[in-house]
C-alpha positions as CSV (number, residue, x, y, z in Angstrom):
1,M,0.0,-0.1,0.0
2,R,1.4,3.3,-1.0
3,R,1.7,5.7,2.0
4,R,-0.1,9.1,1.8
5,V,1.9,12.0,3.1
6,V,0.1,15.1,4.1
7,W,1.9,18.4,3.9
8,V,0.7,21.7,5.2
9,A,1.9,24.6,3.2
10,A,3.3,27.8,4.7
11,G,0.5,30.1,5.7
12,Q,-2.2,27.4,5.5
13,S,-4.4,27.4,8.7
14,C,-3.7,24.9,11.5
15,R,-7.4,23.9,11.1
16,Q,-6.9,22.8,7.6
17,G,-3.8,20.8,8.4
18,R,-5.5,19.0,11.3
19,K,-8.5,18.4,9.0
20,R,-6.4,17.0,6.3
21,M,-4.7,14.6,8.5
22,K,-8.1,13.6,9.8
23,T,-9.2,12.7,6.3
24,F,-6.2,10.4,6.0
25,M,-6.8,8.8,9.5
26,R,-10.5,8.4,8.8
27,S,-10.0,6.7,5.5
28,A,-7.4,4.4,6.9
29,F,-9.6,3.6,9.9
30,V,-12.7,2.8,7.7
31,A,-10.6,0.8,5.2
32,V,-9.2,-1.4,7.9
33,S,-12.5,-1.9,9.4
34,L,-14.0,-3.0,6.2
35,L,-11.1,-5.0,5.0
36,T,-11.4,-7.2,8.1
37,L,-15.0,-8.1,7.1
38,N,-13.7,-8.8,3.4
39,L,-15.8,-6.0,2.1
40,A,-15.2,-3.8,-0.8
41,V,-13.7,-0.6,0.4
42,P,-15.5,2.6,-0.8
43,A,-13.1,5.4,-1.7
44,L,-13.7,8.4,0.5
45,A,-13.4,11.7,-1.0
46,Q,-10.0,13.3,-0.3
47,D,-11.0,17.0,-0.6
48,D,-10.5,19.6,2.2
49,D,-12.0,17.8,5.1
50,A,-12.8,21.1,6.9
51,T,-16.0,20.8,5.1
52,T,-16.8,17.4,6.4
53,L,-18.5,16.5,9.8
54,S,-17.8,12.9,10.8
55,L,-19.7,11.5,13.8
56,A,-19.4,8.2,15.8
57,S,-22.7,6.6,16.8
58,T,-23.2,4.2,19.6
59,V,-25.9,2.3,17.6
60,D,-26.3,1.4,13.9
61,N,-29.3,2.8,11.9
62,N,-32.3,0.6,12.0
63,S,-34.2,1.8,9.0
64,F,-34.8,4.8,6.7
65,D,-38.4,3.9,6.4
66,V,-40.3,6.9,7.7
67,G,-42.7,4.6,9.5
68,A,-39.8,3.1,11.5
69,L,-37.7,6.1,12.3
70,Q,-36.6,6.6,15.9
71,I,-35.4,9.4,18.0
72,G,-32.5,9.3,20.6
73,H,-29.2,8.3,18.9
74,R,-30.8,7.4,15.7
75,V,-32.0,10.8,14.7
76,Q,-28.5,11.6,13.4
77,Y,-29.0,9.0,10.6
78,W,-32.3,10.2,9.2
79,M,-32.4,14.0,9.9
80,P,-29.8,14.8,7.2
81,V,-32.2,13.4,4.6
82,F,-35.6,14.0,5.8
83,D,-36.9,17.5,6.5
84,T,-39.7,17.8,9.0
85,L,-42.8,20.0,9.0
86,L,-41.5,22.0,11.9
87,V,-38.1,22.2,13.4
88,L,-37.2,22.3,17.1
89,D,-34.5,24.6,18.2
90,P,-31.9,23.2,20.9
91,Q,-34.3,24.5,23.6
92,M,-37.2,22.5,21.9
93,N,-39.1,25.5,20.7
94,A,-41.1,24.8,17.5
95,L,-40.3,26.9,14.6
96,P,-41.4,27.0,10.9
97,N,-39.7,24.6,8.5
98,L,-41.6,22.8,5.8
99,A,-44.7,24.4,7.3
100,T,-44.2,28.1,7.4
101,A,-47.1,28.7,9.8
102,F,-49.2,26.6,12.3
103,T,-52.2,27.6,14.1
104,Y,-54.8,25.7,16.2
105,N,-58.6,26.3,16.1
106,E,-60.3,27.5,19.3
107,D,-60.6,24.1,21.0
108,N,-57.3,22.5,19.7
109,T,-58.9,19.9,17.6
110,V,-57.8,21.3,14.2
111,L,-54.2,22.3,13.4
112,N,-53.7,24.4,10.3
113,L,-50.5,24.1,8.4
114,K,-49.4,26.5,5.7
115,L,-46.7,24.7,3.6
116,R,-43.6,26.0,2.0
117,E,-43.7,26.5,-1.7
118,G,-41.0,25.6,-4.2
119,V,-39.5,22.5,-2.4
120,S,-38.9,19.3,-4.3
121,F,-37.7,15.8,-3.1
122,T,-34.5,14.6,-4.6
123,D,-36.4,12.3,-7.0
124,G,-38.0,15.5,-8.5
125,A,-41.4,15.0,-7.0
126,P,-42.9,18.2,-5.5
127,F,-43.4,18.9,-1.8
128,N,-47.1,19.8,-1.4
129,A,-50.3,19.1,0.6
130,E,-50.7,15.5,-1.0
131,A,-47.1,14.7,0.2
132,V,-48.0,15.7,3.8
133,K,-51.2,13.8,3.8
134,A,-49.4,10.6,2.5
135,N,-46.6,10.8,4.9
136,I,-48.7,11.5,8.1
137,E,-51.2,8.8,7.2
138,Y,-48.3,6.3,6.5
139,I,-46.5,7.0,9.7
140,R,-49.7,7.1,11.8
141,D,-50.8,3.5,10.4
142,A,-47.3,2.1,10.6
143,A,-46.1,-0.4,13.3
144,G,-43.2,1.9,14.3
145,Q,-42.6,2.8,17.9
146,N,-43.3,6.5,17.1
147,S,-46.5,6.1,15.1
148,Y,-48.2,7.5,18.3
149,M,-46.7,11.0,17.3
150,V,-49.5,11.4,14.8
151,G,-51.9,8.8,16.4
152,S,-54.3,11.6,17.3
153,V,-54.7,12.8,13.6
154,K,-58.0,11.5,12.5
155,D,-57.8,13.1,9.0
156,V,-55.5,15.2,6.9
157,E,-57.8,17.7,5.1
158,I,-56.3,19.2,2.0
159,V,-57.3,22.9,1.9
160,S,-55.1,23.8,-1.1
161,D,-51.9,22.7,-2.8
162,Y,-50.0,24.2,0.0
163,E,-52.3,24.2,3.0
164,V,-53.6,21.3,5.3
165,N,-55.7,20.9,8.2
166,L,-54.8,18.1,10.7
167,V,-58.2,17.1,12.1
168,L,-57.6,15.5,15.6
169,S,-59.7,12.9,17.4
170,A,-59.0,14.9,20.6
171,P,-56.6,17.6,21.7
172,D,-53.1,16.5,21.6
173,P,-50.6,18.6,23.8
174,G,-47.5,16.9,22.2
175,L,-48.5,17.3,18.5
176,I,-46.6,20.4,17.6
177,G,-43.5,19.1,19.2
178,Y,-43.9,15.7,17.4
179,L,-44.1,17.6,14.0
180,G,-40.4,18.6,14.6
181,M,-39.5,14.9,15.1
182,V,-40.6,11.6,13.6
183,G,-44.2,12.7,13.3
184,G,-43.2,15.5,10.9
185,A,-40.7,13.6,8.7
186,I,-41.5,13.8,5.0
187,A,-40.4,11.4,2.4
188,S,-41.1,11.3,-1.2
189,P,-44.6,9.8,-1.4
190,A,-43.6,7.2,-4.2
191,T,-41.2,5.6,-1.6
192,L,-43.8,5.1,1.2
193,G,-44.0,1.4,2.1
194,T,-41.5,0.2,-0.5
195,E,-38.9,-2.2,0.3
196,A,-36.2,0.1,-0.9
197,S,-37.1,2.8,1.4
198,A,-35.5,1.1,4.3
199,T,-32.0,1.5,2.8
200,T,-32.3,4.2,0.1
201,P,-34.1,7.2,1.6
202,I,-35.5,10.0,-0.7
203,G,-36.3,13.2,1.0
204,S,-36.1,16.9,0.7
205,G,-33.5,17.5,3.4
206,A,-30.1,19.1,3.5
207,Y,-28.1,16.0,2.3
208,V,-28.6,12.9,0.2
209,L,-27.3,9.5,1.2
210,D,-24.4,8.6,-1.1
211,A,-25.1,4.9,-1.9
212,N,-21.6,4.4,-3.4
213,E,-19.7,5.3,-0.4
214,T,-22.3,4.1,2.2
215,V,-21.7,0.6,3.7
216,A,-24.6,-0.3,6.1
217,G,-23.3,-1.1,9.5
218,R,-19.9,0.5,8.7
219,Q,-20.3,4.0,7.5
220,Y,-23.1,6.2,6.2
221,V,-21.9,9.0,3.9
222,Y,-24.1,12.2,3.2
223,T,-23.4,14.7,0.5
224,R,-25.1,18.1,0.2
225,N,-28.4,18.5,-1.6
226,A,-27.6,21.2,-4.0
227,D,-31.3,22.3,-4.1
228,Y,-32.0,22.5,-0.4
229,W,-33.7,25.6,0.5
230,N,-32.0,26.4,3.7
231,K,-28.3,25.6,3.2
232,D,-27.2,28.0,5.8
233,A,-28.6,25.9,8.6
234,Y,-26.2,23.1,7.6
235,P,-22.6,24.4,7.1
236,F,-20.9,21.3,6.2
237,E,-20.7,19.9,2.6
238,K,-20.6,16.4,3.7
239,M,-21.5,14.1,6.8
240,V,-20.1,10.7,7.7
241,I,-21.6,8.7,10.5
242,I,-19.7,5.6,11.7
243,P,-21.5,3.1,14.0
244,M,-19.1,2.4,17.0
245,N,-20.7,0.9,20.0
246,D,-17.4,0.6,22.1
247,L,-16.8,3.7,24.2
248,S,-13.0,3.1,24.1
249,A,-13.0,2.9,20.5
250,R,-15.0,6.1,20.1
251,L,-12.6,8.0,22.5
252,N,-9.5,6.8,20.6
253,A,-11.1,7.7,17.3
254,L,-11.6,11.2,18.6
255,K,-8.2,11.6,20.0
256,S,-6.5,10.4,16.9
257,G,-8.7,12.5,14.6
258,Q,-10.7,9.9,12.9
259,I,-14.0,11.5,13.9
260,D,-15.1,14.9,15.1
261,A,-17.7,14.1,17.7
262,A,-19.2,11.2,19.8
263,A,-21.1,10.2,22.9
264,A,-19.2,9.3,26.0
265,D,-19.8,9.0,29.8
266,A,-18.7,10.6,33.0
267,K,-15.8,8.3,33.5
268,S,-14.2,9.3,30.2
269,I,-14.2,13.1,31.0
270,G,-10.7,13.4,32.5
271,E,-9.1,11.6,29.5
272,A,-11.1,13.6,27.1
273,E,-10.1,16.9,28.7
274,A,-6.5,15.8,28.9
275,A,-6.6,15.2,25.1
276,G,-8.1,18.8,24.4
277,L,-11.6,17.6,23.6
278,T,-14.6,19.7,24.6
279,V,-17.2,18.2,27.1
280,N,-20.8,19.0,26.2
281,A,-23.7,17.6,28.5
282,T,-27.4,17.6,28.8
283,Q,-29.8,15.6,31.0
284,V,-32.3,13.4,29.3
285,D,-32.3,10.0,31.0
286,W,-33.4,9.3,34.6
287,Q,-32.5,6.0,36.3
288,G,-34.2,4.3,39.2
289,L,-36.8,1.6,39.9
290,I,-40.0,1.2,38.1
291,I,-42.6,-0.3,40.5
292,A,-44.8,-1.8,37.7
293,G,-46.7,-4.3,39.9
294,R,-48.5,-1.6,42.0
295,D,-51.8,-3.5,41.5
296,G,-50.3,-6.2,43.7
297,K,-51.2,-9.2,41.5
298,V,-47.8,-10.6,41.6
299,V,-46.3,-9.1,44.8
300,P,-49.2,-8.1,47.1
301,A,-47.0,-5.7,49.1
302,L,-46.5,-3.5,46.2
303,A,-50.1,-2.5,46.1
304,D,-49.5,-0.7,49.3
305,V,-48.5,2.8,48.8
306,R,-46.5,2.9,52.0
307,V,-44.3,0.0,50.7
308,R,-43.7,1.9,47.5
309,Q,-42.8,5.1,49.4
310,A,-40.4,3.0,51.6
311,L,-38.6,2.0,48.3
312,N,-38.1,5.7,47.5
313,F,-36.7,6.6,51.0
314,A,-34.3,3.7,51.2
315,F,-31.9,4.9,48.5
316,D,-29.0,7.2,49.3
317,K,-29.4,9.2,46.0
318,E,-26.9,11.8,46.8
319,G,-24.3,9.1,47.4
320,L,-25.2,7.4,44.1
321,V,-24.7,10.6,42.2
322,K,-21.4,11.1,43.8
323,H,-20.0,7.7,43.5
324,L,-21.6,6.2,40.3
325,L,-22.0,9.4,38.3
326,L,-19.0,11.3,39.6
327,D,-21.3,14.2,40.4
328,R,-22.4,14.3,36.7
329,G,-26.1,14.1,37.4
330,A,-29.0,15.6,39.6
331,V,-31.0,13.8,42.4
332,I,-34.8,13.7,41.5
333,D,-37.9,12.6,43.3
334,Q,-40.2,12.8,40.2
335,P,-39.6,11.1,36.8
336,F,-39.4,14.4,34.8
337,N,-36.5,16.4,33.6
338,L,-36.0,19.8,35.4
339,D,-37.2,21.8,32.3
340,S,-40.5,19.7,32.1
341,Q,-43.9,21.3,32.1
342,A,-44.8,18.5,34.6
343,F,-41.8,19.3,36.9
344,D,-43.0,20.4,40.3
345,Q,-40.5,22.3,42.4
346,S,-42.6,21.7,45.5
347,L,-41.9,18.0,45.2
348,V,-38.0,18.4,45.4
349,G,-36.7,16.5,48.5
350,T,-40.0,14.5,48.9
351,Y,-38.0,11.3,49.3
352,A,-34.7,12.5,50.7
353,Y,-32.8,9.5,52.0
354,N,-34.2,8.3,55.3
355,I,-33.8,4.5,55.9
356,D,-35.5,4.9,59.4
357,K,-38.5,6.4,57.6
358,A,-38.4,3.4,55.1
359,R,-38.5,0.9,57.9
360,E,-41.3,2.7,59.8
361,L,-43.4,2.6,56.6
362,M,-42.8,-1.0,56.0
363,K,-43.9,-1.6,59.5
364,E,-47.0,0.3,59.3
365,A,-48.0,-1.5,56.1
366,G,-47.6,-4.9,57.9
367,F,-44.5,-5.8,55.9
368,E,-41.8,-5.3,58.6
369,N,-40.5,-8.8,57.8
370,G,-40.2,-7.9,54.2
371,F,-41.1,-10.0,51.1
372,T,-39.5,-11.6,48.1
373,V,-39.5,-10.1,44.6
374,K,-38.2,-11.3,41.3
375,M,-36.1,-8.8,39.3
376,P,-34.3,-9.1,36.0
377,S,-30.4,-9.4,36.0
378,T,-28.9,-8.1,32.8
379,P,-25.4,-7.0,31.8
380,G,-26.3,-3.3,31.2
381,F,-27.3,-2.8,34.8
382,A,-25.0,-5.4,36.5
383,S,-23.0,-2.7,38.4
384,Y,-26.3,-1.5,40.1
385,E,-27.5,-4.9,41.2
386,P,-25.3,-5.1,44.4
387,I,-26.5,-1.7,45.4
388,I,-30.1,-2.6,44.9
389,E,-29.8,-5.7,46.7
390,Q,-28.0,-4.2,49.7
391,T,-30.5,-1.5,49.9
392,L,-33.5,-3.5,49.8
393,N,-32.1,-6.1,52.2
394,Q,-32.2,-3.2,54.8
395,L,-36.0,-3.5,54.5
396,N,-35.8,-7.3,54.6
397,I,-36.8,-7.5,50.9
398,S,-35.2,-10.4,49.3
399,I,-34.5,-10.4,45.5
400,E,-34.6,-13.4,43.2
401,W,-32.5,-12.4,40.2
402,E,-33.5,-13.9,36.9
403,K,-30.9,-13.6,34.2
404,V,-32.1,-12.0,31.0
405,A,-30.1,-11.4,27.9
406,A,-29.5,-7.9,27.0
407,N,-31.3,-8.2,23.6
408,A,-34.3,-9.8,25.3
409,L,-34.6,-7.3,28.2
410,I,-37.0,-4.7,26.8
411,A,-39.3,-7.3,25.3
412,D,-39.5,-9.1,28.7
413,L,-40.2,-5.8,30.6
414,L,-42.8,-4.6,28.1
415,A,-44.5,-7.9,28.3
416,G,-45.1,-7.4,32.1
417,K,-42.8,-10.2,33.2
418,F,-41.4,-8.3,36.2
419,P,-43.2,-6.3,38.9
420,L,-40.1,-4.4,40.0
421,Y,-37.0,-3.4,37.9
422,M,-34.3,-0.9,37.4
423,M,-34.5,1.1,34.2
424,S,-33.1,4.1,32.4
425,L,-35.9,6.1,30.7
426,A,-35.7,9.4,28.8
427,S,-37.7,12.3,30.1
428,Q,-38.8,14.6,27.1
429,T,-41.8,16.7,26.8
430,A,-44.3,16.3,29.7
431,W,-47.0,14.9,27.3
432,M,-44.4,12.4,25.8
433,D,-43.5,11.3,29.2
434,F,-47.1,10.7,30.3
435,R,-48.0,8.9,27.0
436,R,-45.0,6.7,27.7
437,F,-46.1,5.6,31.2
438,G,-49.0,7.4,32.5
439,F,-52.0,5.7,30.8
440,T,-53.3,2.2,31.2
441,E,-52.2,1.3,27.7
442,S,-48.7,3.1,28.0
443,P,-45.9,0.8,27.1
444,W,-43.9,1.6,30.2
445,N,-46.9,1.1,32.4
446,T,-45.7,-2.6,31.9
447,S,-48.4,-4.2,34.1
448,H,-50.9,-1.9,32.5
449,V,-52.4,-1.0,35.8
450,D,-55.7,0.9,35.6
451,D,-55.9,3.9,37.7
452,P,-59.0,6.0,37.1
453,A,-57.8,8.9,39.2
454,M,-54.6,9.2,37.1
455,T,-56.6,8.9,33.8
456,E,-58.8,11.7,34.9
457,L,-55.9,14.0,35.9
458,L,-54.3,13.3,32.4
459,K,-57.7,14.0,30.7
460,T,-57.8,17.4,32.4
461,A,-54.2,18.1,31.2
462,Q,-55.0,17.0,27.7
463,F,-58.0,19.5,27.3
464,A,-56.5,22.4,29.2
465,T,-54.4,25.2,27.6
466,G,-51.8,27.9,29.0
467,E,-51.4,28.1,32.7
468,A,-54.3,25.8,33.4
469,Q,-52.4,23.1,31.4
470,D,-49.2,23.8,33.3
471,E,-51.0,23.3,36.6
472,A,-52.8,20.1,35.3
473,M,-49.3,18.6,34.3
474,K,-47.9,19.4,37.6
475,A,-51.0,17.8,39.4
476,A,-50.4,14.7,37.4
477,S,-46.8,14.7,38.5
478,R,-47.7,15.1,42.1
479,Y,-50.1,12.1,41.9
480,I,-47.4,10.0,40.4
481,T,-44.8,11.0,42.9
482,E,-47.0,10.8,46.0
483,N,-48.3,7.4,45.0
484,A,-44.8,6.2,44.2
485,F,-45.3,4.8,40.8
486,F,-41.5,4.9,40.5
487,A,-38.5,5.2,42.8
488,P,-36.4,7.6,40.6
489,W,-32.8,8.2,41.8
490,F,-31.3,10.8,39.4
491,M,-31.2,12.5,36.1
492,V,-27.9,11.5,34.3
493,D,-25.7,13.8,32.4
494,S,-25.5,12.7,28.8
495,I,-21.8,13.4,27.9
496,Y,-21.1,14.4,24.2
497,L,-17.4,15.1,23.1
498,T,-16.3,17.3,20.3
499,D,-13.0,18.0,18.9
500,A,-11.3,21.5,18.9
501,D,-12.5,22.1,15.3
502,T,-16.1,21.4,16.0
503,K,-18.8,23.2,18.1
504,V,-22.2,21.9,18.9
505,D,-25.4,23.0,20.7
506,M,-26.8,20.1,22.8
507,Q,-30.5,19.3,22.1
508,N,-32.7,19.4,25.1
509,Q,-34.5,16.2,25.6
510,N,-32.4,14.2,23.2
511,I,-29.4,12.1,24.3
512,V,-27.3,13.3,21.2
513,P,-27.2,16.5,19.2
514,W,-29.3,17.0,16.1
515,P,-27.3,17.4,12.8
516,R,-28.2,21.0,12.4
517,N,-26.7,21.8,15.8
518,F,-23.1,21.3,14.6
519,A,-20.9,23.9,13.1
520,P,-17.1,24.6,12.6
521,A,-15.6,26.0,15.7
522,N,-13.9,28.9,13.8
């Protein structure tokens, strides 16, 4: 193999020199990875790499079918190619995008959208009202995990070529936000439901997936859509995303210049800072216990609110944040992020660590001698299991650990197999969170406990507006917290590292930044 030597001419910026070296390092890295799998190696462009943004992702892409799109880590794969009806800024404020204006009727059951004219998909098809109708109905009726985002849309009424009314079955407090996420992703109508859509996306976004340079599972290469209407929002000519699930590999790739940015964790901060990397953080996920079996059908003790409250008082949450998170987190008593519409400041400290109070509650409930509960044991939470066991043993609660493979955990939990388990859940908008766990049918109400009082509180929040809705959301949070649906411990800092040449705004309520949030540092 002929060695490639990179020279930096006199007067050329340090940034260009670093970036050209990155191009070489990145090409070598990808080539070696692909050769080990006996795959053909696509040739990466060797132009000035200052115009390329390269990211490592902890997960591979699942699909480009708009009916199967996901948020979290996977937004970085699909957002370059699919524009959304609205766009959410880093603080999650909804702004015009493909829809230039959006207004509700008086009772919030019809959302009118004025659409941007002159936009085309990369297959030449026009973006118009017909395209919006086709996409929303397709996403709504698909089996994807985010179909709920437009589940409230009963009908998409076409007013004109560039205006639609979304007619709702009932008010949906989350809909405007959803239209800046999966619920508003727009693909060329001709691709909807086709087999090719999973791997060959056709959108109207800022970039086009380069089929020649992309190797699924190894690298995804995006080149600029020359006809995109808002080029200034995406300053890079090219994007590359490399799936890389090993943290050490991501950190080494960053330090050696193979990539520009990647997710990390608190334990890697010292090494990252020593290498001159920038540490960015936001709080999205909370961790703690989900008390799923609060109906008592599996473990009768969990039906008693005093027992559930005892589980909250028993954990030294301050100590957990200090020793497990290295102080990169925040103690919580309610399962909502600190910026949530549902976050109630009056609940802070409700369950401050008090093991004596926990024992007193167990005695009052008639369970002074404890009980036995089955919990899942899985590699992802193995380091927490001794802490959980030691803490619950102080209440005479015995745990029967059942080993569950990592790839089977979510299915087992959602099937209602365990009445009590540790979990890490995202906290996003208040209504998204309530949809996730507040209703009888919610997926993370895994035992599907029916609570009429909770349902009534959520109905009030759903139909309220303005300050009345704010209070209704907080009332629902108080009910969940006081009745101990969960035993939350802390919000976790989601750590994201960038090199010296790249700056980023973290996206509230998402574990990684969105592609439009990146820019050159200089």
